[in-house]
N, C-alpha and C positions, 0 to 999 in steps of 0.2 A: 451494567450498562453494556449493551452490546456494541460493537466497533469493530471495524476493518483495517486490518494494517497490510499495507504493499510494502514489500520487501523488495529490494533490488541485489543485483550481482555484484554491481560494484558503486563507488561512487558518480562517476561519469551517468550510468543508466538514471541512479537517483536526482542528478541534479538536471538531467535532459527530461526526466519523467515531471518534476516539479516546472518547469518551464511550459513543459504541453499542458499538464493540468491548468495552469495559470490561465494558457492562452483559451482554453476550453471555458473558464469560469466555473470550475470546479469547488466547492468548499471541502477544505482539506487542511492538514497542518503536518507540516516537518516534524518529526520528532526520532529521537535516538531507537534505535531496534531494540526492542526487548529481550532481557538476557536469556528468555525462555526459547528465544530465536537465534543462536548465535551464530550459525553457518551463512551469515548474509552480510551485509552490507551495513555498517555502522548507522545511516538515518534511513527511516523509512516514511511513509507516507500514513497519515490517519484517518480514516473517511466513515463518517457515521452513518451516510445514506447509501442503503444497499441499491438503490437507485442509481447511484453512480458506478458504484461496482460492476453492475450486469452491463453499464454501457462500456466501459472500460475495456472489460473482458471482450465485448461483441465487436466494438470496434475497433479493437487493438491500439489504441491509443498512445500507450506508454508502452515501453520494454521492462519488464518486471521477471523477478525470481518465482516467487509465490503469492499467495494472497492468503489470510488468515482471517478467522473471526474471533473475535475475544468475546468468550463466553465467563460464566461464572466462576467454571474448573480452570479455565486456562484458555491457551490458544488452540484452534482446530484449523487444519489447513483446508482452504476453498477449493483453490486451484493448484 
């Protein structure tokens, strides 16, 4: 199953990102950052709908470090 991971530079950005996404009524989960993506904050956002990812990027809703897509063979950077 494909899904997207938004990783943050630090915990403050992750907390602010969570708040902003809640205010925008996005459907997401906070989760530990996968070990395959180690150079980031320890918590990240998981989103399953690509439409949300496109809106987040286009509208610059949150401050993030990178966005990855989880595919069968691991994580691939989107942005």
